[in-house]
PAZAPA-4460 file (N, C-alpha, C; in steps of 0.05 Angstrom, whole numbers, plus 32768, in hexadecimal, padded with zeros to 4 digits):
% residues 301
    n_x    n_y    n_z   ca_x   ca_y   ca_z    c_x    c_y    c_z   seq   type   mol
   879D   8640   85FF   87B9   8645   85FC   87C5   8630   85E9     1      M     A
   87D6   8639   85D7   87E2   8626   85C5   87FF   862C   85C1     2      W     A
   880E   8618   85B8   882B   861B   85B4   8831   8612   8598     3      L     A
   8841   8623   858A   8849   861C   856F   8864   860D   8571     4      R     A
   8865   85F6   8567   887D   85E6   8567   8884   85DD   854B     5      K     A
   8899   85E9   8540   889F   85E5   8524   8889   85F2   8514     6      G     A
   887B   85E3   8503   8865   85EF   84F3   884A   85E6   84FE     7      C     A
   884A   85D8   8514   8830   85CE   851F   8826   85E0   8535     8      A     A
   880C   85E0   8539   8800   85EF   854E   87F4   85DB   8562     9      K     A
   87FA   85DF   857C   87F1   85CC   8590   87E3   85DA   85A6    10      R     A
   87CB   85D2   85AD   87BC   85DC   85C3   87C6   85CF   85DD    11      T     A
   87CF   85E0   85F0   87D9   85D5   8609   87C2   85D3   861E    12      M     A
   87B2   85E8   8621   879C   85E7   8634   8787   85FB   862C    13      M     A
   876E   85F6   8635   8758   8608   8631   874A   860E   864B    14      R     A
   873F   8626   864D   8731   862E   8665   8713   8632   865E    15      F     A
   8701   8625   866C   86E5   8629   8668   86DC   8641   867A    16      G     A
   86DF   8659   8670   86DB   8672   867F   86BD   8674   8687    17      Q     A
   86B7   8675   86A2   869B   8676   86AA   868E   8691   86A6    18      P     A
   869E   86A6   86A7   8693   86C1   86A3   86A5   86CF   868E    19      F     A
   869C   86E6   8684   86A9   86F3   866D   86C2   8703   8676    20      R     A
   86C4   870C   868F   86DA   871C   8697   86EF   870C   86A7    21      N     A
   8705   8719   86AE   871B   870D   86BD   8727   86F5   86AE    22      H     A
   872F   86FA   8696   873D   86E5   8686   875A   86E3   8690    23      N     A
   8768   86D0   8685   8784   86CD   868C   8793   86E6   8685    24      A     A
   87A5   86EF   8697   87B2   8708   8693   87CF   8708   8688    25      G     A
   87DE   86F2   868E   87FA   86F3   8687   8805   86D7   8684    26      H     A
   8815   86D3   8670   8824   86BA   866C   8841   86C2   8668    27      L     A
   8854   86B5   8676   8870   86BC   8673   8882   86A6   867B    28      A     A
   8899   86A4   866C   88AF   8694   8676   88C0   86A5   8688    29      F     A
   88CC   8699   869C   88DE   86A8   86AE   88F4   86B3   869D    30      H     A
   88F5   86CE   8699   8908   86D9   8686   8925   86D8   868F    31      P     A
   892A   86D4   86A9   8945   86D4   86B3   8950   86B8   86B8    32      H     A
   8940   86A3   86B3   8949   8688   86B7   895D   8680   86A1    33      A     A
   8971   8671   86A9   8986   8668   8697   8984   8649   8694    34      Q     A
   8990   863F   867E   8991   8622   867B   899C   8614   8694    35      P     A
   898E   8600   869D   8996   85F3   86B6   8987   85FC   86CE    36      G     A
   897B   8614   86CD   896A   861D   86E3   8950   860E   86E4    37      D     A
   8944   860B   86FC   892B   85FC   86FE   8914   8609   86EE    38      A     A
   8915   8623   86EB   8900   8631   86DD   8904   8633   86BE    39      D     A
   891A   862B   86B5   8921   862F   8698   890D   8620   8687    40      Y     A
   8900   862E   8674   88ED   8622   8661   88D2   861D   866C    41      G     A
   88CC   8625   8685   88B1   8620   8690   88A0   8639   868D    42      L     A
   8887   8635   8688   8874   864A   8682   8862   8650   869A    43      L     A
   8861   8669   86A2   884F   8672   86B7   8836   867E   86AB    44      Y     A
   881F   8676   86B5   8805   867E   86AA   87F4   868B   86C0    45      V     A
   87ED   86A4   86BD   87DC   86B1   86D0   87BF   86AE   86C8    46      G     A
   87AE   86A1   86D8   8792   869C   86D2   8781   86AA   86E7    47      A     A
   876F   86BB   86DE   875D   86CA   86F0   8748   86B7   86FB    48      A     A
   8736   86C2   870C   8724   86B1   871C   870B   86A8   870D    49      D     A
   8709   86AE   86F3   86F3   86A5   86E3   86DE   86BB   86DE    50      G     A
   86E0   86D2   86EC   86D0   86E8   86E5   86B8   86ED   86F8    51      G     A
   86A5   86FD   86ED   868F   8708   86FD   869A   871B   8712    52      S     A
   8692   8719   872A   869D   872A   8740   869D   871B   875A    53      G     A
   86B2   871C   8769   86B4   870F   8783   86B9   86F1   8781    54      G     A
   86C0   86E7   876A   86C6   86CB   8766   86AE   86BA   8771    55      D     A
   8696   86BC   8764   867F   86AF   876F   8680   8691   876F    56      P     A
   8691   8685   875E   8694   8668   875E   86AA   865E   8770    57      L     A
   86B8   8670   877D   86CD   8668   8790   86E4   865A   8782    58      G     A
   86EB   8663   876A   86FF   8654   875B   871C   865A   8763    59      L     A
   8721   8672   876E   873D   8679   8775   8747   8668   878B    60      A     A
   8735   8660   879D   873E   864E   87B3   8738   8631   87AE    61      Q     A
   872C   862B   8797   8727   860F   878F   8741   8603   8783    62      N     A
   874D   85F1   8791   8767   85E7   8789   8765   85D4   8771    63      R     A
   874D   85CC   876A   874A   85BB   8753   8742   85CB   873A    64      R     A
   8742   85E6   873D   873C   85F7   8726   8755   8607   871E    65      S     A
   8758   860C   8705   876F   861C   86FB   876A   863A   86FE    66      A     A
   8751   8642   8703   874B   865F   8705   8755   866B   8720    67      F     A
   875D   8684   871E   8767   8692   8736   8782   8687   873F    68      G     A
   8793   867F   872B   87AC   8673   8732   87C3   867E   8720    69      K     A
   87DB   8679   8728   87F2   867B   8716   87FB   865E   8712    70      I     A
   87FB   8655   86F8   8803   863A   86F1   881F   863A   86E8    71      L     A
   882D   8624   86EA   8848   8620   86E1   8849   8605   86D2    72      R     A
   884F   8607   86B8   884F   85EF   86A7   8867   85ED   8696    73      I     A
   886C   85D5   868B   8881   85D0   8678   8875   85CC   865D    74      D     A
   8878   85DF   864B   886B   85DC   8630   8875   85C4   8620    75      P     A
   888C   85BA   8627   8897   85A4   8618   8892   8589   8625    76      L     A
   8885   8589   863D   8880   8571   864B   8866   8563   8642    77      G     A
   8860   854D   864D   8849   853D   8644   8839   8530   865B    78      T     A
   8840   8536   8674   8834   8528   868A   881B   8535   8696    79      N     A
   880F   8549   8687   87F6   8555   868F   87DF   8542   8689    80      S     A
   87C7   8548   8693   87B0   8537   868E   87AA   8533   8670    81      A     A
   87AF   8549   8660   87A9   8546   8644   87C2   853F   8634    82      N     A
   87D9   853D   8641   87F2   8534   8633   87FE   854A   8622    83      G     A
   87F4   8563   8623   87FE   8578   8611   8813   858A   861E    84      Q     A
   8818   8587   8637   882D   8596   8645   8835   8586   865E    85      Y     A
   884A   8590   866B   8853   8582   8683   884E   8591   869C    86      G     A
   884D   8582   86B2   884B   858D   86CD   8866   8588   86DA    87      I     A
   8875   859D   86DF   8890   859A   86EB   888F   858B   8706    88      P     A
   88A3   857A   870A   88A4   856A   8723   88A7   857C   873C    89      D     A
   88B4   8594   8738   88B8   85A5   874F   88A2   85BA   8754    90      D     A
   888C   85B7   8744   8875   85C8   874B   886B   85C2   8767    91      N     A
   8861   85D6   8776   885B   85D2   8792   8845   85BE   8797    92      P     A
   8833   85B9   8783   881D   85A6   8788   881F   858E   8774    93      F     A
   8836   858A   8768   8839   8574   8756   8834   8559   8765    94      A     A
   8822   8549   875A   881C   852F   8766   8807   8531   877C    95      G     A
   87FC   8549   8782   87E8   854D   8797   87CD   8541   878E    96      S     A
   87BE   8537   87A1   87A4   852C   879C   878E   8542   879C    97      D     A
   8793   8558   87AA   877E   856C   87AE   8784   8586   879F    98      D     A
   879B   8589   8792   87A2   85A2   8784   87AD   859B   8769    99      T     A
   87A5   85AA   8754   87B0   85A6   873A   87CF   85A9   873B   100      L     A
   87DC   8597   872E   87FA   8598   872E   8805   85B0   8720   101      G     A
   87F5   85BC   870E   87FF   85D4   86FF   8800   85EC   8711   102      E     A
   87F2   85EC   8727   87F0   8605   8738   880B   860B   8745   103      V     A
   8813   8624   8741   882B   862F   874E   8823   8640   8766   104      Y     A
   880E   8650   8763   8803   8661   8778   87E5   8664   8774   105      A     A
   87D6   8668   8789   87B9   866A   8787   87AF   8683   8796   106      L     A
   8794   8687   8794   8788   869D   87A3   878B   86B8   8795   107      G     A
   878B   86B9   877A   878D   86D2   876C   8772   86D9   875F   108      L     A
   876E   86F3   875D   8755   86FD   8750   8758   8701   8732   109      R     A
   876C   8712   872B   8770   8718   870F   878E   8720   870C   110      N     A
   879F   870C   870A   87BC   8712   8709   87C4   8720   86EF   111      P     A
   87C5   873B   86F1   87CA   874A   86D9   87E5   8746   86CC   112      Q     A
   87FA   8748   86DD   8815   8743   86D4   8826   8739   86EB   113      R     A
   883B   8729   86E4   884E   8720   86F8   886A   8722   86EC   114      F     A
   887E   8722   86FE   889A   8725   86F5   88AD   871C   870A   115      G     A
   88C6   871A   8702   88DB   870F   8713   88F2   8723   8718   116      W     A
   88FF   8720   872E   8917   8730   8734   892F   8720   8729   117      D     A
   893E   872D   8716   8954   871F   8709   896A   8718   871C   118      R     A
   896C   8727   8733   8982   8721   8746   897A   870D   875B   119      E     A
   8962   870E   8765   895A   86FC   877C   8949   86E5   8773   120      T     A
   893C   86E8   875B   8929   86D4   8752   890E   86D7   875D   121      G     A
   8909   86EB   876F   88EF   86EF   877B   88DA   86F5   8765   122      A     A
   88C2   86EC   876A   88AC   86EF   8757   8897   8700   8764   123      M     A
   888B   8713   8755   8875   8724   875E   885F   8723   874A   124      Y     A
   8846   8727   8754   882F   8728   8743   881E   8741   874A   125      V     A
   8814   874F   8736   8801   8764   8739   87E5   8758   8735   126      A     A
   87D5   8758   874A   87BB   874C   874A   87A5   8761   874D   127      D     A
   8793   8763   8739   877E   8777   873A   8769   8770   874F   128      I     A
   8762   8784   875F   874F   8780   8774   8732   8782   876B   129      G     A
   8720   877D   877E   8703   877E   8778   86F9   879B   877A   130      Q     A
   86F4   87A5   8792   86EA   87C0   8795   86FA   87D1   87A9   131      N     A
   870D   87C4   87B6   871A   87D2   87CC   8738   87D4   87CA   132      A     A
   8746   87BF   87C2   8763   87BE   87C5   8771   87B5   87AB   133      V     A
   8785   87C3   87A3   8797   87BA   878D   87B1   87B1   879B   134      E     A
   87BD   879B   8791   87D3   8790   879F   87E9   8785   878D   135      E     A
   8802   8786   8798   8819   8778   878C   8824   8766   87A1   136      V     A
   8826   874C   879A   882D   8738   87AF   8844   8727   87A6   137      S     A
   8854   871D   87B9   8868   870A   87B3   885C   86EF   87AB   138      P     A
   8868   86E1   8799   885F   86C6   8791   8874   86B2   8797   139      V     A
   886E   869F   87A8   8880   8689   87AE   8871   866E   87A9   140      T     A
   8880   8658   87A5   8873   863F   879F   885F   8637   87B4   141      P     A
   8846   8632   87AB   8831   862A   87BD   8823   8640   87CC   142      G     A
   882A   8659   87C6   881E   8670   87D5   8800   8672   87D0   143      A     A
   87F2   867A   87E5   87D5   8680   87E3   87D3   869E   87E8   144      N     A
   87CB   86AD   87D3   87C9   86CA   87D5   87AE   86D4   87DF   145      L     A
   879C   86C1   87E6   8785   86C8   87F6   876A   86CC   87E9   146      G     A
   8769   86D5   87D0   874F   86DA   87C4   873E   86C1   87C1   147      W     A
   8724   86C0   87C7   8713   86D7   87CD   870C   86D8   87EB   148      N     A
   871D   86CC   87FC   8719   86D0   8819   8725   86EB   8821   149      T     A
   873B   86F2   8814   8749   870B   8819   874B   871C   8800   150      W     A
   8748   8736   8803   874F   8749   87ED   8766   875A   87F8   151      E     A
   877E   8755   87EE   8795   8762   87FB   8799   8758   8817   152      G     A
   879D   876B   882A   87A2   8764   8846   8788   8760   8856   153      S     A
   8771   8762   8849   8758   8764   8858   8744   874F   884F   154      F     A
   8733   8747   8862   871E   8733   885D   870A   873E   8848   155      R     A
   8706   872F   8834   86F2   8737   881F   86D6   8731   8829   156      Y     A
   86C5   8745   8828   86A9   8742   8833   8694   8745   881D   157      V     A
   869C   8742   8804   8689   8745   87EE   868E   875F   87DF   158      G     A
   867D   8764   87CC   8681   877B   87BB   8681   8795   87CA   159      R     A
   8678   8795   87E2   8679   87AD   87F2   8695   87B5   87FC   160      G     A
   86A8   87A3   87FA   86C3   87AA   8802   86D0   8796   8814   161      G     A
   86DF   879F   8827   86EF   878E   8839   86EA   8796   8856   162      V     A
   86F0   8783   8868   86F0   8788   8885   870C   8790   888D   163      D     A
   870E   87A8   8897   8729   87B3   889E   8733   87AA   88B9   164      R     A
   8723   879B   88C8   872C   8791   88E2   873D   8777   88DE   165      T     A
   8750   8773   88EF   8761   875B   88EF   876E   8756   88D3   166      N     A
   877C   8769   88C8   8789   8764   88AE   87A0   8750   88B1   167      P     A
   87A5   8742   889B   87BC   872F   889A   87BC   871B   88B1   168      R     A
   87A5   8711   88B8   87A3   8701   88D1   87A4   86E3   88CC   169      S     A
   87A8   86DB   88B2   87AA   86BE   88AC   87C7   86B9   88A3   170      D     A
   87D7   86AB   88B3   87F3   86A6   88AC   87F6   8694   8894   171      P     A
   87E1   8687   888C   87E4   8675   8874   87E3   8684   885A   172      A     A
   87DB   869E   885B   87D8   86AD   8843   87F2   86BD   883C   173      M     A
   87F6   86C3   8823   880C   86D5   881A   87FF   86F0   8814   174      T     A
   8806   8704   8823   87FA   871F   8820   880B   8731   880F   175      Y     A
   87FF   8747   8805   880E   8759   87F3   8826   8765   87FF   176      P     A
   883A   876B   87EE   8850   877B   87F7   884B   8799   87F5   177      V     A
   883A   87A0   87E1   882F   87BB   87E0   8812   87B9   87D7   178      V     A
   8801   87CC   87E0   87E5   87CD   87D8   87DB   87E9   87DA   179      E     A
   87C5   87EF   87CC   87B9   880A   87CF   879B   8807   87CD   180      W     A
   878E   881B   87D9   8770   881B   87D9   8765   8824   87BE   181      A     A
   874F   8818   87B7   8741   8821   879F   8738   883E   87A1   182      R     A
   8735   8848   87B9   872C   8864   87BC   8742   8878   87BD   183      G     A
   875A   8870   87B6   8771   8883   87B7   876C   889B   87A4   184      D     A
   876C   88B4   87AF   8766   88CB   879E   877A   88CF   8787   185      P     A
   8792   88C4   8789   87A6   88C6   8774   879C   88B8   875B   186      L     A
   878B   88A4   875E   8782   8893   8748   8764   8891   8748   187      M     A
   8756   88A6   873F   8739   88A5   8740   872D   8892   872B   188      P     A
   8716   8888   8731   8708   8876   871E   8712   8859   8721   189      G     A
   870E   884A   870C   8716   882E   870C   8734   882B   870D   190      R     A
   873D   8816   871B   8759   8811   871F   8760   87F4   871A   191      Q     A
   8779   87EF   8713   8783   87D4   870E   87A1   87D3   8711   192      A     A
   87AB   87C3   8723   87C8   87C0   8727   87D4   87B2   870F   193      A     A
   87EC   87BB   8708   87FB   87AE   86F2   8819   87B0   86F9   194      T     A
   8829   87A4   86E9   8846   87A4   86EE   8851   878D   86DE   195      G     A
   8865   877F   86E7   8876   8785   86FE   8893   8782   86F3   196      V     A
   88A4   8796   86F8   88BF   8795   86F0   88D1   879D   8707   197      V     A
   88E6   878D   870C   88F9   8793   8721   8911   87A0   8713   198      V     A
   8916   87B9   8719   892A   87C8   870B   8946   87C3   8717   199      Y     A
   8957   87B6   8708   8972   87B0   8712   8988   87BD   8701   200      R     A
   8980   87CF   86F0   8993   87DD   86DF   899F   87F4   86EE   201      D     A
   89B6   87FF   86E5   89C3   8815   86F2   89BD   8830   86E5   202      D     A
   89AF   8830   86CE   89AC   8849   86BF   899A   885D   86CE   203      R     A
   8986   8854   86DC   8975   8866   86EB   897A   8860   8709   204      I     A
   898D   886E   8714   8997   8867   872F   8981   8867   8744   205      A     A
   896E   8879   8745   895A   8879   875A   8948   8860   8759   206      P     A
   8946   8853   8742   8935   883C   873F   8943   8821   8743   207      L     A
   895D   8822   8746   896C   880A   874A   8962   87FA   8762   208      R     A
   895B   87E1   875E   8951   87D0   8774   8934   87D5   877B   209      G     A
   8925   87E3   8769   8909   87E9   876E   88F7   87D7   875D   210      Q     A
   88E0   87CF   8768   88CC   87C1   8759   88B9   87D5   874E   211      V     A
   88B6   87D5   8733   88A4   87E8   8726   8888   87DB   8722   212      L     A
   8874   87E8   872B   8858   87DF   8727   8848   87F7   871D   213      V     A
   8830   87F3   8714   8821   8809   8709   8803   8805   870E   214      G     A
   87F5   881B   8708   87D8   881B   8708   87D0   881C   86EB   215      E     A
   87C3   8808   86E2   87BE   8803   86C5   87AE   8819   86B8   216      F     A
   879A   8825   86C6   8788   8838   86B9   8794   8854   86B9   217      V     A
   879D   885E   86D0   87A6   887A   86D2   87C2   887E   86C9   218      T     A
   87D1   8868   86C6   87ED   886A   86BE   8800   8873   86D4   219      G     A
   87F8   8871   86ED   880A   8876   8703   881E   885F   8705   220      E     A
   8837   8866   870C   884C   8852   8710   8857   8856   872D   221      I     A
   885C   883F   873A   8866   883F   8755   887E   882D   8757   222      F     A
   888D   8830   876C   88A5   881F   8771   88A7   8819   878E   223      A     A
   88B0   8800   8794   88B7   87F9   87B0   88D1   87E9   87B0   224      F     A
   88DD   87E8   87C7   88F8   87DD   87C9   88F8   87BF   87C8   225      D     A
   8906   87B4   87B4   8907   8797   87B1   8919   8789   87C6   226      A     A
   892B   8798   87D2   893E   878C   87E4   8937   8790   8802   227      D     A
   8920   879D   8807   8917   87A1   8822   88FA   8799   8825   228      R     A
   88F3   8783   881A   88D7   877A   881C   88D3   876E   8838   229      V     A
   88C1   877A   8848   88BE   8770   8863   88B0   8754   8863   230      P     A
   88BA   8742   8874   88AE   8727   8875   8892   8729   887F   231      A     A
   887F   8721   886E   8863   8721   8876   8856   873D   887A   232      G     A
   8864   8751   8872   885A   876C   8877   8857   877C   885E   233      G     A
   884C   8794   8861   8847   87A6   884B   885D   87BB   8849   234      N     A
   8862   87C5   8831   8877   87D9   882D   886B   87F2   8820   235      Q     A
   8878   8809   8826   8870   8821   8819   887A   8821   87FC   236      S     A
   886E   8832   87EB   8877   8834   87D0   8878   8852   87C8   237      M     A
   8888   8857   87B4   888B   8873   87AB   8880   8876   878F   238      R     A
   8877   888E   8789   886C   8895   876F   8883   889B   875C   239      R     A
   8882   8891   8744   8896   8896   872F   8889   88A6   8719   240      V     A
   8893   88BE   8714   8888   88CF   86FF   889B   88CF   86E7   241      L     A
   8890   88D7   86D0   889E   88D6   86B7   88A0   88F2   86AB   242      L     A
   88B5   88F6   869C   88B9   8910   868F   88C0   890B   8671   243      R     A
   88B4   891A   8660   88BB   8919   8644   88C7   8933   863B   244      S     A
   88E1   8933   8636   88F0   894B   8630   88F0   895E   8648   245      G     A
   88E8   8977   8643   88E9   898B   8658   88CE   898D   8667   246      A     A
   88BC   897B   8661   88A1   897D   866D   88A3   8977   868B   247      D     A
   888E   897E   8699   888C   8978   86B5   8889   8959   86BA   248      S     A
   8890   8950   86D1   888E   8934   86D8   8870   892D   86DC   249      A     A
   8867   8919   86CE   884A   8912   86CE   8848   88F3   86CD   250      V     A
   882F   88EA   86CF   882A   88CD   86CC   8828   88C6   86AE   251      N     A
   8825   88AC   86A8   8825   88A3   868C   880C   88AD   867E   252      L     A
   87F5   88AE   868A   87DD   88B6   867D   87DF   88D3   8673   253      L     A
   87EC   88E4   8682   87F0   8900   867A   8802   8901   8661   254      T     A
   8817   88F1   8660   8828   88F0   8648   8819   88E6   8630   255      L     A
   8808   88D2   8634   87F8   88C7   861E   87E5   88DC   8613   256      I     A
   87D9   88EB   8625   87C6   8900   861C   87D4   8916   860D   257      R     A
   87ED   891D   8615   87FC   8931   8607   8803   8928   85EB   258      A     A
   880A   890E   85E9   8810   8903   85CE   87F7   8902   85BD   259      T     A
   87E1   88FA   85C9   87C7   88FA   85BB   87C1   8915   85AE   260      N     A
   87C6   892A   85BE   87C1   8945   85B4   87D2   894C   859C   261      E     A
   87EC   8944   859E   87FE   8948   8587   87F5   8938   856F   262      Q     A
   87E9   8921   8573   87E0   8910   855E   87C5   8918   8552   263      Q     A
   87B8   892C   855F   879E   8934   8556   8789   8920   855D   264      G     A
   878D   8910   8571   877B   88FB   8579   876C   8902   8593   265      R     A
   8755   88F6   8598   8747   88F9   85B1   8759   88F0   85C8   266      T     A
   875A   88FF   85DD   876B   88F8   85F4   8761   88DF   8602   267      Q     A
   8773   88CD   8608   876B   88B4   8615   8761   88B9   8631   268      A     A
   874E   88A8   863A   8744   88AA   8655   8750   8895   8668   269      D     A
   8763   8885   865D   8771   8871   866D   878C   886B   8660   270      R     A
   879E   885F   8670   87B9   885A   8666   87BD   883E   865C   271      A     A
   87B0   882A   8669   87B6   880E   8662   87D4   8809   8663   272      D     A
   87E0   880E   867A   87FC   880D   867F   8806   87F0   867F   273      L     A
   881D   87ED   8671   882C   87D3   8672   884A   87D9   8674   274      R     A
   8858   87C8   8682   8875   87C9   8683   8881   87B2   8672   275      F     A
   8898   87B7   8667   88A7   87A2   865A   88C5   87A5   8661   276      A     A
   88D1   878F   8668   88EE   878F   866F   88FE   8782   8659   277      E     A
   8912   8790   864F   8922   8786   863A   893D   877B   8645   278      A     A
   894C   876E   8634   8966   8764   863D   8977   877B   8647   279      S     A
   8987   8776   865B   8998   878B   8666   898A   879D   867A   280      G     A
   8970   8797   8680   8962   87A5   8695   8954   87BE   868C   281      G     A
   8953   87C4   8672   8944   87DB   8668   8926   87D6   866C   282      R     A
   8918   87EC   8673   88FB   87EA   8679   88EC   87FC   8666   283      V     A
   88D7   87F1   8659   88C7   8800   8647   88AA   8802   8652   284      F     A
   889D   8817   864B   8881   881C   8653   8870   881C   863A   285      I     A
   885B   880C   863B   8849   8809   8624   882D   8812   862C   286      L     A
   881D   881A   8617   8801   8820   861B   87F2   881B   8602   287      N     A
   87D7   881E   8602   87C7   8818   85EB   87BD   8830   85DB   288      K     A
   87C5   8848   85E3   87B6   8860   85DA   87C6   8875   85CB   289      H     A
   87E0   8873   85C9   87EE   8887   85B8   8803   887B   85A6   290      D     A
   8806   8861   85A5   8819   8854   8592   8836   8858   8599   291      G     A
   883C   8860   85B2   8857   8866   85BA   8861   8852   85CF   292      V     A
   8879   8847   85CA   8887   8837   85DE   889C   8848   85EA   293      I     A
   889C   884B   8605   88AE   885D   8613   88C2   884C   8623   294      R     A
   88DB   8855   8622   88F0   8848   8633   88F5   885A   864B   295      E     A
   88F7   884E   8662   88FE   885C   867B   891C   8862   867B   296      M     A
   8924   887B   867B   8940   8883   867B   8943   8899   8691   297      V     A
   895D   889E   8698   8961   88B2   86AD   8957   88CE   86A5   298      P     A
   894D   88DD   86B8   8945   88F9   86B3   895D   8909   86AB   299      D     A
   895C   8916   8694   8974   8925   868B   8977   8940   8699   300      A     A
   8963   8948   86A7   8964   8962   86B4   8974   8961   86CE   301      R     A
***
């Protein structure tokens, strides 16, 4: 990771990735923070567990490792070990002897995307599961999201899956607010949770106050209520379908394939869904396969 300051390029930190997969997924400044807010100018870094499968090195729960964490740093500070960035004084483990001061939350497998609620400040992360559970979880200072002891609400028992007995039985863990099984027939094949946008605009009334999350591969979009998140519990979610003109309501992958056909291109076999939130609360949907950026707008029908 490097930062351009003026005309100079400065390396802030490097990761010695032990395996080739599960690289860092997302870097972002809190987009709703204002000058004077504690988060203003601070950079959040999502770092996956280092790769392979099942976190064989136990890095997500290793408090002295940056892997499997969300880090929070000050790009303009200098009090880090290498002097190239700062560790904010209000970080949950700043000054700790057994945990890196950069750590904001731990116990993540592959934090694909995270985002904030512009009205409440709540933070959510979409964390890709191993073989059983995809999850979207709240992120609070010092939270432990459980991996690789837990996958979603269930004890992780290796690549074979999870133990469904005694779910959510460790009060020290932060469990998902929504999750779904890898075997869900709506999303056949490989799956990966992505997101996260909290819709606070008034233009699409049914989505007002909803957290938008997605399935990266199939292009399915879901929503859950941002204002009724049960304390320590799970919430239901609703499917969000898209319409282009007078076409039937479908998922993103179907729209991509229709565009591919018009373009004379081979139809995509995956969506690679991404969300982007613009100023004023507008939400855009991106993908890698048809060159189209789509804005979510009210259904004209």
